[in-house]
N, C-alpha and C positions, 0 to 999 in steps of 0.2 A: 618456408623457412621459419616463420613465426612459431608454428606448431613444434618444429624440431627444437627450437630454442626453449620452449616451455617444457618439453619432455626432458631436455638436458638439465633444466633447472630441477625438476622433480627427482631426477636420478642423482644429481651431484650435490644439491644444496639443501634438500629437505632433511629434517632430523632423522637419524638412523633408528628406525623403529623396528621392533619385532613383535610377534604375537605367538603365544603358546598357551597350553591348557594350564589352569591353576594347579591341578594335581601334579603335573610334571614339574612345575616350578617348585612346588613344596617338596617333592622327592629330591630334586637337585639340591635344595637347601639342606636337607637331612644328610645328603652324601657329601656335604662340604663344598659343593660347586657353587660359588657365588658370582661367577663371571657371566653376566647376562648375554654377552656377545657370542657365547659358544653354543647356544641352542635357540630354538624358535625359528619362525619363518619371517622373512623380510616382507615389509609392505612397500611395494614398488610404486604404484600409481594411486595417488590420492583421489577420492571421489570429488574433489574440488577442481580437478583438471577438466577444462572445457572440452566437451566432445568425447570424453572417456566413457567406458561402458556403464558407469554408475552416475553419470552426470544427469541432472534433472531436466536440463534444457531451458528454453526461454519461456517466460510467461506468455499466455495467449489472450487474456482479457485484463483490462485495467478499469476498475469501477471506482467512482467517487460518489459517496452518499453523504448528503448534507442534512443536518437537522432542520426540520420545518416547524417554526413556532406556531403555525396554524393547525397542527395536528389536533384532532378532536380530544385526544387524551390530555393534551396540555391545556387547551382552552377550557375544558370541563373543570379543571382545578383552579385556574387563575381568574377566569371571567367573573364568577359569582362573588369574589371578594374584591373586585375592582382593580386587579393588578394586570400588568402586561407579562408576556412570557419571559422577557429578559429580567423581570424582577424576581423570578424564582429559578435560579440556575440549577438548583437541586432537582426540580421537576423536569427541566430540559434534559439534564444528563440521564436521569432514570429512564425517561421515555425513549430517548435516542438509543440508550444501551439495549433496551428491549427490542426496538426495531432493528438495530444492527445485528444483534444475536439471531433474530429471525431471518435476516438475509443470509447470514453465514450458515444457518441450519438448512435453508432451502438449497444453497449451493452444495452443501455436503450430501444432501439427499438426492442430488442429481435432478432437481425439479426444473432447472432453468436452462443450463447449457450442456448437461450431460455429466459424465463421470469426471471428477477432478482428482488429481494426484496430491495436490497441496495448495496452500495459499499463504500469502504474506500480506499483512495489513498494518496500518498505523492510524491512530486517531489524533487529529490536530484540532486547533481551536482558532477560529477566525478572530481578527482584532475586535470585531463587534461582539465576540463572545460565543457564538454558536459552534458546537462540535461538528466535525465532519470526518469521514473515514476514507482512506485510499486502500484499495484492495487489488492485489495481483493474483491472478488465478493460473495455476499450472494444470493443463488439461491432459487427460489420458489420450493416447495417440489416436484412437478412433473418433474422438470428439474435437480434435484440433481443427481450426479453420484453415483449410487448404487452398480455397479459391475465393474470388470475389463473390460468387453466388453463395458460398457458405457464410460469408460475412453478412450479406443482405438478409439471411434468414434470421439472424439474431440481433443485428444492429441496424437501426434506421435513422435517417435524418430528414424525415418528411412529415408534413402536417397530416394527421389522421383525418378521415372523413367524419365530419361532425354529426351527420345523420346516422351513419352506420355504427359509430362507436362514440357516443356523446360523453361518456364518463372518461374515456381515454383522452378525448379532445380537451376536456376541461382541465385535467391534470397536466397535460402537455402544454396548454396555453399558460398555465401558472408557473411552470418550473423548467421547461426545456427550450425556451426561446431566448436567444441572445439579445441583450439590451440593445436598442437602436444606437448605432454608432455611425460611422461614415457610410452614406452621405447625410444621414438624418441629424446626427448630433456630433459635432466636431469636438465637444468638450467631454465626451464620455470617458469614464475612468480607464477604459481599455485602450484609449487612443495614445499611441506613442509615436513621436516624429510624424504626425499627421496621417497615421494609418493605424488600423486595429492590430493590437499585439496578438490577438487570437485569430487573426486572418479572416475576419468576417468583413463583408459578405463573401460567402463561398461562390464558386462558379457553378452554373447549371451543368449537370452531368447525368447522362442517361443510365450509366452503370458504374458500379464501384471499380476503382482501379488501384493497383499497387504500383507505386512509382519505383524508379531505378534503385533507390536506397532502402526500399521496403516499407515506406509509409503509406497508409491507406488514404485514398481520396474518395470519400463516400459519395454515393448516389444522391444527387439533388436535382430531381426532375422538375421541369417547368410545366407543372400540371394545372396551373391556374389557381391553386388553393392559396389563401392568404390568412393571416391572423393579425389581430390588432394588439399592439402593446405600446403603452405610453403615447397614445394618440397617433402612432405610426402604423401604417399597414405594411406588414412584412411577409415575404414569401419564403420558399424553402431554402433560400440562401442564408437565412439567419437561424437555422435550426441546429441545436446541439444534439450530438449522437446519443441515442438512448435505446433501451430494450422495452417494448410496450408492456410486457408482462410485469417486469419489475416496477415500472413507473405506475401502472395501475394499482399494484398491490401496496406499495409503500407511500405513494402520494407525496413525493418530495423531489428535489433535484437529485437525480441519480444518473450520472453520466457513465456510459459504457463505451469503451474504446477497444479496438483491435490492436494488439501489440506484436512486434516482430523483433528480430535481433537488434536492429538499430535503435528503435524507439524504446525498447524495454530498458536499455541502459539509462536513458534519460529519466524514465519513470522511476526506476529503482533508486536513483540518487537524488533526483529533484523533488520527488514527492514522498516516497516511503521513508527515506532517510534524510529528510530535510531538516535543517537546523531550526532552533527555536526562534520565535519572534523576539525582536529586541527593539528598545526605544532609546533614543539619545536625549540626554538631559544636560542642561547647562545650569551651573550654580553661580549666583552672583550676590554681591553685598548690597542690599537696599537700605542700608542704615544711614549714618551721618555723612553728608557730602564731603565734610572735611577729611574723611578717612580715604578719600580717593587717591591719596599719594602712597597708599600702601602698595607693596609689591604684588603684582598680578600673577597668580599661579595658574597658568593656562592648562596645565595638566590636571589640576584639581577641578577646574571649571568645565572640563569635558569628560563626561562619563558615558559609558554604554551599559544599559541595564537590561536584564532579562524581563520580558513582559509576560505576566501571568494573568489571564482573564479570570473572572469569577467562575465561569464554567470549568476551566481547567483546574482551578483550585478545588472545586467540589468533586470533580472526576477523580482526582488523586486522593482526596479524603475518603471517598467511597471505596478506594482500593481497586478501581477498574484498571484493566491493562491498557497501556498506551500502544504497545506493539504486540502483535501475535503472529505466529507462523506455525504451520502444522503440515505434516505429511500424513496421508491417510493410508498409505501402503507401508506397513511395518513388517520387517523381517523378524519372525519369531524364531529365536535361536534355541533349538532343542538340544539338551545335553544331559548326561548323567551327573550325579552329584560330584562336585569339585572338578568337572570336566569343562567348565565354561572357559572361553578364551579371554586372555588378559593381554592388553597392549601396554608396552613399556619401552623406555629408552634403552638403546644398546649398551650404554655405560652404567645402567642402573644396577644397584645392589639387589640381589635376589631376596635378601632378608627384608629390605624395605618394600619390595614389590608384594611379597606374601603378607606382610603386616598391614598393608594399606587396606582400609575398610572397604574401599570400592572393589577390591579384588575378590571379596567374598560375595558380592551382590550379582544377581542376574535376574532375568525375567521370571525364574522359577523359585529362586531362593533370595528372599529379601534381605 
């Protein structure tokens, strides 16, 4: 019934659009026919309709990449002059942009997960200042994760063998272990209402499962491997999901998650389109105590301000993009001169349509 209602909406409520060739519109104008509703083809089903033939589908991977102030490229610039990484937000942003672009290039070139149809990403800035990026990947059908075994091939939540892969183990220990919380540290920042808001520690599980609403429950085997963090010995229950190849190459916190119909909605709105950080400020008069009898303006004394860190200010000054999205399969519309299709409103005046500069443009004629 829900789909029938959406179809009814597209049929009855969408703007009445038509499409016709530019040359045909121009000829109609010459002949004095300026009523746009008498010619052209109707557009019935929008490509935004969920499940339609042109719908892109749900994202398959969600990746979070965080700037690492310990990157060699950053330390090489700040250490010789006695500064910390946070003292040079310009260097932090430049290096993170290079690393982030490298990750996007690898994804486009099918080096990690296979062929992708498109991606959506946003760059945010933590309150301590460091930039991080959230990326949603839309995979080609043959590379979509279909089974729990497919997930385990690209995403792991287990401690790597220190003897077999020492470099991976070192990077993993630094960036992919959840800080000790319950039962080791009841005052950890992730603790809310006496339990971890990130749901750590996880349960031991021999294989990855997909629950009844589509969320993955990753494999956390009880294989005896442990890692030490903040004087606590932790096992696989405290491991954040990651891709070994990405972790080893970029050397930073780079979380990789499987997404599905249910979870992707949360990721899209909570992460990719999340609102800006804000701070609350209170203004008060610290002057002469004799002025305490003045009228107190509580509205004036309570303000909510947009918080902009040094890194975000530099990022915007450099002109770097905050949000990006791209489709890699582009339909190339071949046509003869003046035969390109033009979309217009049913009640539009043909003279206005023909005169619009955009009507003259196409992929072949700029």
